[in-house]
C-alpha positions in Angstrom: 146.8 96.3 103.2 143.2 98.1 103.8 144.7 101.3 103.6 146.2 101.1 100.2 143.2 98.8 99.3 140.8 102.0 100.1 143.3 104.6 98.1 142.6 102.7 95.1 138.9 102.8 95.7 139.2 105.9 96.2 141.3 106.4 93.0 138.6 104.2 91.0 135.7 106.3 92.0 137.5 109.8 90.7 138.1 108.2 87.6 134.7 106.8 86.8 133.6 110.5 87.6 135.8 112.3 85.3 134.6 109.9 83.3 131.5 110.1 83.4 131.9 114.0 83.8 134.2 114.4 80.3 132.5 111.7 78.4 128.8 112.3 79.2 127.3 109.1 78.3 123.7 108.4 77.2 122.8 106.4 80.3 124.7 107.5 83.4 123.2 105.6 86.1 124.1 102.3 84.3 127.4 103.2 83.8 127.9 104.2 87.7 126.1 100.7 88.9 128.4 98.9 87.1 131.1 100.9 88.2 129.9 100.9 91.6 129.5 97.0 91.4 133.4 96.1 89.7 135.0 98.7 92.5 133.1 96.7 95.4 134.1 93.4 93.5 137.7 94.5 93.1 137.6 95.7 96.3 136.2 92.5 98.0 139.0 90.2 95.9 141.8 92.0 97.0 141.1 92.0 100.4 140.6 88.5 100.7 143.3 87.0 101.8 143.7 89.2 104.5 140.0 88.5 105.5 140.8 84.9 105.3 143.7 84.6 107.3 142.1 87.4 109.5 138.8 85.6 110.1 138.6 82.6 108.6 135.0 81.0 107.3 133.5 84.6 108.2 135.3 85.8 104.8 132.5 85.0 102.8 129.9 87.2 104.6 132.1 89.8 105.7 132.7 90.4 101.8 129.6 89.1 100.6 127.8 91.5 101.8 128.7 94.7 100.6 128.9 92.9 96.8 125.1 91.5 97.4 124.3 95.3 98.4 126.2 96.1 94.9 124.3 93.6 92.4 120.7 94.8 93.6 121.1 97.9 91.2 122.3 96.1 88.9 119.5 93.4 88.6 117.2 96.2 89.0 118.3 97.9 85.8 117.8 94.8 84.1 114.6 94.2 85.1 113.2 97.8 85.0 111.7 98.0 88.4 112.6 100.4 91.5 116.3 100.8 90.0 116.0 104.4 91.8 114.8 102.7 95.1 117.4 100.1 94.7 120.2 102.5 94.4 119.2 104.0 97.8 119.3 100.6 99.3 122.1 99.4 98.3 124.1 102.6 99.1 122.7 102.6 102.6 123.1 98.9 103.0 126.8 99.2 101.9 127.5 102.5 103.7 125.8 100.2 106.9 128.0 97.4 106.5 131.1 99.6 105.6 130.6 101.5 108.9 129.9 98.7 111.0 133.1 97.0 110.0 134.7 100.6 109.8 137.5 99.6 112.6 138.9 97.1 110.1 137.7 96.2 106.2 134.9 98.1 106.4 136.1 101.7 105.0 137.4 100.1 101.9 133.8 99.8 100.5 133.0 102.8 101.3 134.2 105.1 98.1 131.2 102.8 95.9 128.5 104.4 98.1 129.8 107.8 96.3 128.9 106.0 92.8 125.5 104.7 94.3 124.4 107.9 95.3 125.2 109.5 92.3 123.4 107.0 90.0 120.3 108.1 92.9 120.8 110.8 92.0 121.3 111.3 88.5 117.6 109.0 88.1 115.6 112.4 90.1 117.3 115.2 87.9 115.2 113.6 85.2 111.8 113.9 87.1 112.1 117.6 87.4 110.0 119.8 86.1 111.6 121.6 83.2 111.7 125.8 83.7 111.8 126.4 80.1 108.6 127.3 78.2 
């Protein structure tokens, strides 16, 4: 079950990457943040029955921590402050939680980290000075 969900998450991340490269949306960071949130929520939803059977009430925080971490960049974007920092914090949070739960459900959350890192990297490219005169 976990392997199937992980493969689905990887496929979703690859699909988002292809769409971003082909369509080149005006606000790439927004697309990447919302996609990371969607992938994380879908992974949590798919793993809910398995996690509840295995861990009972602890499933709320086992699945909730990555979802809350993925919500942070979206909220920061809506507020308009420190969105790039929120991307990095969310990526570190989901990565840490995924590695902590790595032998179980954690690995399924790791593909969404790629989207959060890409969102943070997309923000830094606009800060570089132009080399054309």
